[in-house]
C-alpha positions in Angstrom: 102.1 129.1 46.9 102.4 132.4 48.8 102.2 135.8 47.1 103.4 139.1 48.6 100.3 141.2 47.9 99.6 144.7 49.1 96.1 146.2 48.5 95.5 149.9 49.1 91.9 150.7 50.1 91.3 154.5 50.1 88.4 156.9 50.7 87.9 160.5 51.7 85.9 159.6 54.9 88.2 158.6 57.8 85.3 157.0 59.7 84.5 154.8 56.8 88.2 153.8 56.5 88.3 153.0 60.2 85.1 150.9 60.0 86.4 149.0 57.0 89.7 148.4 58.6 88.0 146.4 61.4 86.8 143.9 58.8 83.7 142.9 60.8 80.6 141.7 59.1 77.2 140.8 60.7 76.1 137.3 61.3 73.6 137.5 58.4 76.5 136.8 55.9 75.9 133.1 56.8 73.0 133.2 54.4 75.2 134.2 51.4 78.7 132.9 52.2 79.2 129.2 52.4 80.6 127.5 55.5 83.9 126.6 53.8 84.7 130.3 53.0 83.6 131.4 56.5 85.9 128.9 58.2 88.8 129.7 55.8 88.7 133.5 55.7 86.7 134.6 58.8 86.9 134.4 62.6 83.7 134.3 64.7 83.4 137.3 67.1 80.7 138.7 69.2 79.6 141.2 66.6 79.5 138.6 63.8 82.4 137.6 61.6 85.8 139.3 61.3 88.2 138.8 58.4 91.3 136.9 59.6 94.4 139.0 60.5 96.6 137.5 57.7 94.2 138.9 55.1 93.7 142.2 56.8 97.5 142.7 57.0 97.6 142.6 53.2 95.3 145.6 53.0 96.4 149.2 53.8 93.4 151.4 54.7 94.2 155.0 54.3 92.3 158.3 53.7 93.2 159.6 50.3 91.9 162.4 48.0 92.3 161.1 44.5 92.2 164.6 43.0 94.8 166.2 45.3 97.0 163.6 47.0 100.0 161.9 45.2 99.3 158.5 43.6 100.4 155.0 44.7 102.8 154.3 41.8 103.9 151.0 40.3 100.4 149.6 41.0 99.3 146.4 39.2 95.6 147.0 39.3 93.4 150.1 40.0 89.6 149.6 40.4 87.6 152.8 40.3 84.0 151.9 39.6 81.0 154.2 39.4 82.8 157.3 40.8 84.0 159.2 37.7 80.4 159.6 36.5 79.8 162.1 39.3 82.8 164.3 38.3 83.2 167.0 35.7 84.9 166.0 32.4 88.1 168.0 33.2 88.4 166.3 36.6 87.8 162.9 35.0 90.6 163.6 32.5 93.0 164.5 35.3 92.2 161.5 37.4 92.5 159.1 34.4 95.9 160.6 33.6 96.9 160.1 37.2 95.8 156.5 37.0 98.0 156.0 33.9 100.9 157.5 35.8 100.4 155.3 38.8 100.0 152.0 37.0 102.8 149.6 36.3 103.8 149.4 32.7 101.7 146.2 32.4 99.1 147.2 34.9 95.3 147.1 34.5 92.5 149.7 35.0 89.0 148.5 36.0 86.2 151.1 35.5 82.4 151.0 36.0 79.9 150.0 33.3 78.9 153.6 32.8 82.4 155.1 32.6 85.0 155.4 29.8 88.5 156.6 29.3 87.4 159.3 26.9 90.2 161.3 25.2 92.9 159.1 26.8 92.2 156.1 24.6 95.8 156.3 23.3 97.2 155.6 26.8 95.2 152.4 27.5 94.5 149.2 25.6 91.0 147.8 26.0 91.0 144.2 27.3 87.3 143.7 27.9 85.0 146.4 26.6 81.9 144.8 28.2 83.4 145.1 31.7 85.6 148.2 31.0 88.9 146.5 31.7 91.9 148.4 30.2 95.7 147.8 30.2 98.5 150.4 30.5 99.7 151.1 26.9 102.9 153.1 27.3 104.6 155.0 30.1 106.5 157.4 27.9 103.9 160.2 28.0 102.5 159.5 31.4 104.6 161.9 33.4 104.4 164.8 31.0 100.6 164.3 30.8 100.4 164.2 34.6 102.4 167.4 34.9 100.1 169.1 32.4 97.2 168.2 34.6 98.8 170.3 37.4 99.1 167.3 39.7 102.8 166.7 39.8 105.4 169.5 40.2 108.0 169.7 37.5 110.7 169.4 40.1 109.3 166.1 41.4 109.1 167.6 44.8 108.8 165.4 47.9 105.3 164.5 49.0 104.1 165.0 52.5 101.0 162.9 53.2 99.0 162.1 56.3 99.0 158.4 55.6 101.7 155.8 54.8 102.1 155.1 51.1 104.3 151.9 50.5 106.0 151.7 47.1 105.3 155.4 46.6 108.3 156.7 44.7 107.0 160.2 44.6 110.4 161.5 45.2 112.5 163.3 47.8 113.0 167.0 47.4 115.1 168.1 44.5 116.3 171.7 44.5 116.8 172.1 40.8 115.4 170.7 37.6 117.6 169.9 34.7 116.1 170.3 31.3 112.5 169.6 32.2 112.0 166.9 29.6 110.2 163.6 30.3 113.5 161.7 29.7 115.2 163.6 32.5 112.3 162.8 34.9 112.3 159.2 33.9 116.0 159.0 34.6 115.5 160.6 38.0 112.8 158.1 38.7 115.0 155.1 37.8 117.8 156.6 39.9 115.6 156.8 43.0 113.9 153.4 42.5 116.8 151.3 41.5 119.9 152.8 42.9 118.8 154.3 46.3 118.0 152.1 49.3 114.5 151.9 50.6 113.7 154.7 53.0 110.9 156.3 55.0 110.4 159.8 56.4 109.1 160.1 60.0 107.8 163.3 61.6 108.3 164.4 65.3 105.1 162.6 66.3 106.5 159.2 65.2 104.2 159.1 62.2 105.3 157.8 58.8 104.7 160.6 56.3 106.5 159.2 53.2 107.8 155.9 51.9 110.3 155.4 49.0 111.6 152.3 47.4 110.7 148.7 48.2 109.8 148.8 51.9 107.1 146.2 51.7 109.2 143.4 53.2 109.8 145.5 56.3 106.2 146.4 56.9 104.2 144.6 59.6 100.8 146.3 59.8 99.1 145.9 63.1 95.5 144.9 63.4 92.8 147.3 64.6 92.2 150.9 63.7 94.4 152.0 60.7 97.3 154.2 61.7 100.6 155.5 60.2 102.4 155.4 63.5 105.8 153.7 63.3 104.8 151.1 65.9 101.7 150.2 63.8 103.6 150.0 60.5 106.8 148.1 61.2 107.9 145.1 63.2 108.5 145.8 66.8 112.3 145.2 66.5 112.5 147.8 63.8 110.1 150.3 65.4 112.0 150.1 68.7 115.3 150.8 67.0 113.8 153.8 65.0 112.3 155.4 68.1 115.5 154.9 70.1 117.5 156.5 67.3 115.1 159.4 67.1 115.6 160.1 70.8 119.4 160.1 70.3 119.1 162.5 67.4 117.0 164.9 69.4 119.9 164.9 71.9 122.4 165.9 69.3 123.5 162.8 67.4 124.0 163.3 63.7 123.5 159.7 62.6 122.5 156.4 64.4 123.3 153.0 62.8 121.9 149.6 63.8 123.3 146.6 62.0 121.7 143.2 61.5 118.3 144.1 63.0 116.2 140.9 62.7 112.4 141.0 62.3 110.3 138.6 64.3 108.1 137.6 61.4 108.0 134.4 59.6 110.7 135.6 57.1 113.2 136.7 59.8 114.5 139.5 57.6 117.8 141.0 58.6 118.3 144.7 57.9 120.7 147.5 58.8 119.1 150.8 59.8 120.6 154.2 59.2 118.7 157.0 60.9 119.7 160.6 60.4 117.9 164.1 60.5 116.0 164.8 57.3 117.2 168.4 57.0 119.4 170.9 58.8 118.4 173.8 56.6 114.6 173.8 56.4 113.2 174.7 59.8 109.9 172.9 59.4 111.7 169.6 58.8 114.4 169.8 61.5 112.5 167.4 63.7 111.9 164.9 60.9 114.2 161.9 60.5 115.1 159.8 57.4 115.4 156.0 57.9 117.4 154.1 55.3 116.9 150.3 55.0 119.9 148.3 53.9 119.8 144.5 53.5 122.3 142.9 55.9 125.0 140.8 54.2 124.4 137.1 54.5 127.2 134.8 55.6 127.9 132.0 53.0 126.8 128.6 54.0 129.7 126.1 54.0 130.1 122.6 55.5 129.7 122.7 59.2 132.9 122.6 61.2 133.7 123.1 64.8 135.3 126.4 64.1 132.4 127.6 62.0 130.0 126.6 64.7 132.0 128.6 67.3 132.1 131.5 64.9 128.4 131.3 64.3 127.7 131.1 68.0 129.9 134.0 68.7 128.3 136.0 65.9 124.9 135.1 67.4 126.0 136.2 70.8 127.3 139.5 69.4 123.9 140.1 67.7 122.1 139.3 70.9 124.3 141.7 72.8 123.8 144.3 70.2 120.0 143.8 70.4 120.2 143.8 74.2 122.1 147.1 74.1 119.5 148.5 71.7 116.7 147.5 74.0 118.6 148.9 77.0 119.0 152.2 75.3 115.3 152.2 74.5 114.6 151.3 78.1 116.8 154.1 79.3 115.0 156.6 77.0 111.7 155.3 78.2 112.8 155.6 81.8 113.9 159.2 81.2 110.6 160.0 79.5 108.7 158.4 82.4 110.7 160.4 84.9 109.9 163.6 83.0 106.3 162.6 82.7 106.2 161.8 86.4 107.6 165.2 87.3 105.0 166.8 85.1 102.3 164.6 86.7 103.5 165.6 90.2 103.3 169.3 89.2 99.9 168.8 87.7 98.8 166.9 90.8 99.9 169.8 93.0 98.0 172.2 90.8 95.0 169.9 91.0 95.2 169.8 94.8 95.4 173.6 94.9 92.5 173.8 92.6 90.6 171.3 94.7 91.2 173.4 97.8 90.0 176.4 96.0 86.9 174.5 94.8 86.3 173.4 98.4 86.5 176.9 99.7 84.2 178.0 96.8 81.9 175.2 97.6 81.6 176.3 101.3 80.9 179.8 100.1 78.3 178.6 97.7 76.8 176.5 100.6 76.6 179.6 102.7 75.1 181.6 99.9 72.7 178.7 99.2 71.5 178.8 102.8 71.0 182.6 102.6 69.1 182.1 99.4 66.9 179.4 101.0 66.1 181.8 103.9 65.3 184.7 101.5 63.3 182.3 99.4 61.3 181.2 102.4 60.6 184.9 103.2 59.6 185.5 99.7 57.3 182.5 99.7 55.7 183.8 102.9 55.3 187.3 101.3 53.9 185.8 98.2 51.4 183.7 100.2 50.3 186.8 102.1 50.0 188.8 98.9 48.0 186.0 97.3 45.7 185.9 100.3 45.4 189.7 100.2 44.7 189.6 96.5 42.1 186.9 96.9 40.4 189.0 99.7 40.4 192.0 97.4 39.0 190.0 94.5 36.2 188.6 96.7 35.5 192.1 98.1 35.3 193.7 94.7 33.2 190.8 93.4 30.7 190.9 96.3 30.2 194.7 96.5 27.5 196.3 94.5 29.6 199.4 94.0 31.0 199.6 90.5 34.6 200.5 90.5 36.9 201.3 87.6 40.7 201.8 87.9 42.5 203.8 85.3 46.3 204.5 84.9 47.9 207.8 84.0 47.2 207.2 80.3 43.5 206.6 80.9 43.9 202.9 80.2 41.9 200.3 82.1 43.9 198.6 84.9 41.1 196.8 86.8 37.3 196.8 87.3 34.6 195.2 89.4 31.8 193.0 88.0 29.2 195.6 89.1 30.5 198.2 86.6 29.9 195.9 83.6 26.2 196.6 83.7 26.7 200.1 82.4 30.2 199.9 80.8 30.9 197.1 78.3 34.1 195.8 79.8 35.7 192.3 79.4 38.9 190.8 80.8 40.6 191.3 77.4 39.9 195.1 77.7 42.5 195.5 80.4 45.2 197.8 79.0 42.9 199.5 76.5 42.0 203.2 76.7 38.7 203.8 78.4 37.7 206.1 75.5 37.6 203.0 73.3 35.0 201.3 75.5 31.3 201.9 74.9 28.9 202.5 77.8 25.2 203.3 78.6 25.9 206.4 80.7 24.8 209.9 79.8 28.2 211.0 80.8 30.3 212.2 77.9 32.6 214.2 80.2 33.9 211.1 82.1 37.4 211.0 80.5 37.8 214.8 80.8 36.8 214.6 84.5 39.3 211.8 85.1 42.1 213.8 83.4 41.1 216.8 85.5 41.4 214.8 88.8 44.7 213.4 87.6 46.0 216.9 87.0 44.6 218.7 90.1 44.2 215.8 92.6 40.8 217.3 93.5 38.0 214.7 93.7 34.9 215.2 91.5 31.4 213.9 92.4 28.4 213.8 90.1 24.9 212.3 89.8 24.7 210.6 86.4 21.7 209.1 84.7 22.0 205.9 82.6 20.2 205.3 79.3 18.6 202.3 81.1 16.9 204.6 83.6 19.2 204.1 86.5 20.9 206.8 88.5 24.5 206.7 89.8 26.5 208.7 92.2 29.9 209.0 90.4 33.0 209.8 92.4 36.4 210.3 90.7 39.3 210.1 93.1 43.1 210.1 92.5 44.9 206.7 92.9 47.8 207.2 95.3 50.8 204.9 95.9 53.9 205.1 98.1 56.2 205.3 95.1 54.3 208.0 93.2 51.8 210.5 94.5 49.2 209.9 91.8 49.5 206.8 89.6 46.0 207.0 88.1 42.4 207.5 89.0 39.6 205.5 90.6 35.9 205.9 89.5 33.2 204.6 91.8 29.6 204.2 90.6 26.9 203.9 93.4 23.4 203.0 92.3 21.1 205.7 93.8 18.0 204.9 91.6 16.0 203.7 94.7 16.9 206.8 96.6 15.9 209.0 93.7 12.6 207.3 93.5 12.0 207.7 97.3 12.9 211.4 97.1 10.4 211.9 94.3 7.7 210.2 96.4 8.5 212.3 99.4 8.4 215.4 97.3 4.9 214.5 96.1 3.7 213.6 99.6 5.1 216.9 101.0 3.3 218.8 98.3 0.0 217.0 99.1 0.3 217.9 102.8 1.2 221.5 102.1 -1.9 221.9 99.9 -4.3 219.9 102.2 -7.5 221.7 103.5 -7.2 219.9 106.8 -5.0 220.8 109.7 -2.0 218.4 109.9 0.3 218.2 112.9 3.3 215.7 113.0 5.0 214.9 116.3 7.8 212.6 117.4 7.1 209.7 119.8 7.5 212.0 122.9 4.8 214.4 121.6 7.1 217.2 120.4 5.7 218.9 117.3 7.9 218.5 114.3 5.7 219.8 111.5 2.4 221.8 111.0 0.9 222.5 107.7 0.0 225.9 106.4 -3.7 225.3 107.2 -2.8 225.0 110.9 -1.1 228.3 110.8 -4.0 229.8 109.0 -6.5 228.6 111.6 -4.5 229.2 114.7 -2.6 232.3 113.8 0.6 230.8 114.9 3.7 230.8 112.7 5.2 227.4 111.7 8.4 228.1 113.5 6.6 228.9 116.7 5.0 225.5 116.8 8.0 223.3 115.9 9.4 221.8 119.2 6.4 222.5 121.4 4.5 219.8 123.2 1.3 218.7 121.6 -0.4 218.9 125.0 -0.2 222.7 124.8 -2.8 222.5 122.0 -5.4 221.2 124.5 -5.1 224.4 126.7 -5.1 226.5 123.6 -8.3 224.8 122.5 -10.2 225.8 125.7 -9.3 229.4 125.5 -9.9 229.9 121.9 -12.7 227.5 121.1 -15.1 230.3 120.3 -12.8 231.6 117.6 -12.2 228.3 115.8 -14.5 227.1 113.1 -16.8 224.3 114.1 -15.2 220.8 114.1 -11.6 221.9 113.5 -10.2 220.2 116.7 
């Protein structure tokens, strides 16, 4: 026995709805589902097991916000388990009143074990308190309660939804509201459901936005990702007729009628379609269409005669010709759309060709620029290599020299120094950039910073001999640091160790004093015999002045000795 069952599976998350609509389960379900059920209800696919199409067609997967979107009315069973406990009490109250409004007069509500109907106990009859199964009690107060919850407009305004809602008699727009009582609304509902034909509203994108009345027998949901497109919701014969009529309406037709359209399903339902614009007044609904479904009249079945057979054949031929005409019209519309699309594609192609030419020109320019950049880069690489070698030479020179050198910028901060300077000034690599006044040293030179500032201001070098606390002597020269961009960019301090020279000068001073005070005659000549120095004792004994003897040949002393031997003390020469 077959049942016409429609199940609405809803959720806020569209990705979850799309995933559930595929109906694919992993191969691990073999461990929990017996083989008979697998063969009966599932089909083996690469990803595992997929629910058979005849079952999936019974289920409508749709995104739905239970607190904002209109309900699916005349529902026989609503299951909402373990969701209400996460909502505030006032929201729970609104949703439960919405459930009562949506249920059939004998429908059932199935809640979770931790949930209850609360203050709405008068609207539901408990069937099983253990499993929280309740039955609809009375529909008389449902609409008024639903309106009080601010979920249904008093005028029962038409609902626009992003998904298809079969059996959703949440009515077409009504401009005025008479009375406002629950009886009037109930009368309006009965009028729409029982006296108006089934109908759907379709937008300009060919998506079904609202369904009214019993349209279930015309639905033929396609497999795959859930969609509310007219081609996904109805049989192909109906969807082709609707789309063809929409094209005619866009061109100015006020109404399009197709009689005896037969579906291709197992039931072979015959239906007459009336397609007309939804509204000529409201601008936002001008491109919407209203599709009315009317059951085609069936011809009584009598005893077969030759005339009846001919009439039946002729009627069938007429229907086939009508269907052929409908498809020809659809084909013509499709051809026109394809021609328009082809023209647009040609224009787009021309634009793409022009853009491609521009890109090629730009590419050539970029290629030339790239070559120039490569040449400049090679030059820079050569310059960098030369600078690196020069820097290495300078580093080796400064490291090998015994002259301590200190470079200061205009703010008297350390820019660079040689290793030799670290013996007297406590400098480390981390001190570069610090003021020299913050660095300790062993020099008896408190005026070093002042002298550097003076050289920076006057550009006149300063030279001093400075003694260190360690006993060393240095010849300090402070020079301006000149560059091509700026005359003076800082100062350079050089420290030459003159300790050995100082010691030698002291020894020479002592030796010179000893010769000056010696009681013996001392004459110093160069290798050629020219006198360079005579001591005071010589001048005292000979009577000559020191200046007279400097430069004379030492041989002249021999002649002088013969002539004046008698006057000299014994043993002088």
